[in-house]
N, C-alpha and C positions, 0 to 999 in steps of 0.2 A: 502656520498653515493648518487648516482644519483637517479633521480626520478623513473626510471624503476626498479632498484634494490630494492628500498624502496617499490614499489608496489608489487613486487614479494614476499618480506618478509611478507607483510601484507596478501597477498593471502595465503601463506603457513601457517601462524599462524591461519588464518580463517579456512582453511581446517582441520588442526589438531584439532582445538577446536570444530568443528561441532558436533561430538558425544556428547561432554560434554554439549553443548548448548541445544541439543535436549533432554537431560535427565532432564532439568529443568522443573518441573511440570508447566502446563499452568497457574495455579492459582498463581504461584510465579513469572511469567514473568512480569517485570516492564516496563511500557512505559516511555520514556524519560520525565523527569519533567523539562527539560530545552532544548534549542536548542542543537542538537547533537554536533555541532561545538564548542559550549561553554563547553559542558561536556568533550570533548576531550582536549580542551585547559586547563581547570582546572585540568584534570588528569595529563597532561604533566607537569604543574607547580608543582603539588603535588609530582610527581615523582622526579623532580629535588630537591625539598626540602627533600624528604625522602632519596635520595641518599647522599645528603650533611650531613644529620644527622643520617646516617645508624647506627653508633656505639651506639649513645644514644637510638635509637629506638630498637636496638637489646637487650639492657639491660631491655627493657620493654616487651620483648617476641616476637618482630616482626623479622621474619627471612629475610635474603637477598633474598630468593626464593619468598617470598610474595611481596617484593618490585619489583623484576624482573617481576613478574606476571602482575603487573600494566602496564608495557611497552607493554607486549604481548597483553594484553586486549585492550589497546589503538589501536594497529594495527588491531585487530579483529573488533572492532567497526568501525574504519575508513573504512575498506574494506566492511563491511556489509552495511554501509550507502551509499557507492558508488554504490553497487549493487542495492539498493532500489531506489535511485534517478535516476539512468540510466534507470531502468525498468519503473519507473514512467513516464519519458518523452516519452518512446516508447509507453506506454499504452495510454497516452494522445492523441497521433497521431492516433492510431487505434480507440479510442473512438470517436474522432472528426470525422473521416471518417464514422464510423458507424452511428453517430447521424444525419449526413447530409443525408445519404441514407435511414435511417429508416423513416424519415418523408415522403419521396416519397413512400416507401413501405406501410405505413399506408394509404396513399391516395388511392393507387391502391387496397389495401385490401378492403376498403369500397366500391370502384367502382365495383369490381368484385362480391362482396357479393350482392349488390343491383341488379346488372345486371343479375347475374345467377338466383337469386330468381325469377325475372320477366320472364326471357327467358325460363326457364325450368318449370314454374309453372303448365303447363297443361300436363306434362309428369310425372306421379307418380313415375316411376322408377328413372328418372334423378333428379327429385325434391328431392327424398329421398337421393340421393348422395350429393346434395347441402346442405341439412339439416345435413348430416353426417359430413360435414366439421366443425371443432370445433369452428371456428371464435374466436379463443383465444385472450386474451388481452396481453399475454406476448410476448416478442420479438421473442422468439423461435417459438411460435405458429403462429405469424404473417408470418414468413418466410414459415412455412409449409402450411399455408392457401393459400398463393400465388401460391405455387407449385401445390396444389390440384385443385385450380380453373383453373389454366392454363392447367393441364392435362385433366380436364373435357371439357374445351373449345376446345382443340385440337381434342378430340375424337368426340365431337358433335358440330361442328361449325355452322351447319345450323340453329340451334335455335337462335344463336346470330345474324347471318346475317339477319334473319327474322325480327329482331327488329332494323335493321340498325346499329348494333354495329360494329365498325371498328375492324375486326378480326386481322388486322396487329398489333394491340396493344398487342396481346397476346405474340408474340415473344419478344417484348420489355419488357413486364412485366416478362416473364420467365428469360430473361437475368438479369434483376434487382434482381429477386429472387435468382438466382445462385450467384450473386455478394454479396447479403445480407447474404447468407449462409456462404460464405467465410469470410466476415467481422465479422460476429457474432462469428464464431469460433476463429478468431484472437483476438477479443476483450475479449472473455471469457477466452482464454488462457493467455492473458496478465493480466487479473484481478486475475486469479489464481496465476500467478507468482508474481504479485504485493503483494498479501496477504502473500505468502511464504517468499518473501524477507523482507517484513515489520516485519513478525513474527521473522525472524532470526535477523533482526536489533535490535528488542526489546530484544531478548535473549542476544545478544552481549552487549547491554547497561546494562542489568541486571548483567552480569558477571563483567563488568567494575565498576558498582556501588558497587558491593560487595567488590572489592579490594579497591576502594576509601574509602568506609566506614570503612573498617578494619584499614587502615593506618591513617585515620583522628581520629578515636577513640583512637588509640594508642598515637598519637601525642598530642591530647587534654588532655589525662590522664597524659602523661609524663610531659607536660609543663603547667599544671593547674595553677601554680603560676607565669607563665611568659606570660602575656596576649599578648605581642608583638610577641612572637613565636607561641603561641597557635592559634593566628589569621591565621597563615600560614596553619593551618590544618582545615580551614573552607571554605565554598563556598562563593566567592564574589557575584555570581549570586543570591544565596538564600538570602544573606544579603541585597543586593540592592532591591530585590523584596519585602522583609519584610519592609524595610524602605519606599518604595514607597507606600505600602498599609497603613502603619502606618501614614505617612504624609497625605494621602488622608482621612483617618478616622478623623484625627485631624482637617483637613480643613472643613470636613462636619460637625463635632461637633461645630466648631467655627461659622459656618453659622447659625446653629440652635439656638445659644444663643442670 
C-alpha cells in the first residue's frame, strides 16, 4: 500500500471514530504514558502477535473484531498525532512572531501612557479619557490600549506637539497595533486548535490503550504458565522504565551504605 493510500485510510478511520472519541468522558481521557511513536510500535507488534495466535485467544473469549479494532485504532492515533504535531509547528511560528512584536507593543504602551498623562493633564475632559483607558496587563488589553491612545492622539494632536512629542510616531504605533491585533488573533486561534488537536490525540490514545489492555490481559491470562509467550503480551517500554527506576534505587541505596 502506498503512503498516500495509507494516509487516506488513517484519515477515514479517524473521521469515523470521531463521534466515539468525543463520547469519552473528559475524566476518563488518558494522556500518553509513553512516547506516541512507542505506543504505536508496541500496538503494531501486539497486533502481529494477536493475529498469529488468534485461534488460541478466541478460545479465551477474544473476538477477531476486537483484534481488528486494534489495527483501526493504530490508524486513528497515528492520524491524530500527525494533526497535533503539524498544528504545533504552525502554532510555534505564530507565537514566535507574536512574541517579537509584543515586546515592541509593550514599549509603546508604556510610552503613550506616560506621554498622554502628561500632555492632557490640564484638560479635565481629555485627562478623564486617558484615565478611562484600562492600561491592562493582558496581551489583549495591551493591543486595545494602543488603539485607544492612538485614537486620542489623532483627535487631539495639539496637546502632544505642545510638549514636543513626535506626532508622526502615532501612525507607526497605529500600524503596529493593527499588526498586533492580527497576530494575536492568529496566535489565539492556533492555541485553540492546538488544544483541540491535543485533546483528540489523547482520546485516540485512550481508545488504543483500551484495545491494547484488552488483548494483553487476555494473552497474559491464557499463557500464564508460559512466561516466554506471556512476555509477548507485556510492554517493553514499561518494563525498561521499571528496570531503570529499580536500578537507580539500588544504586542510591548502595551509596548510602
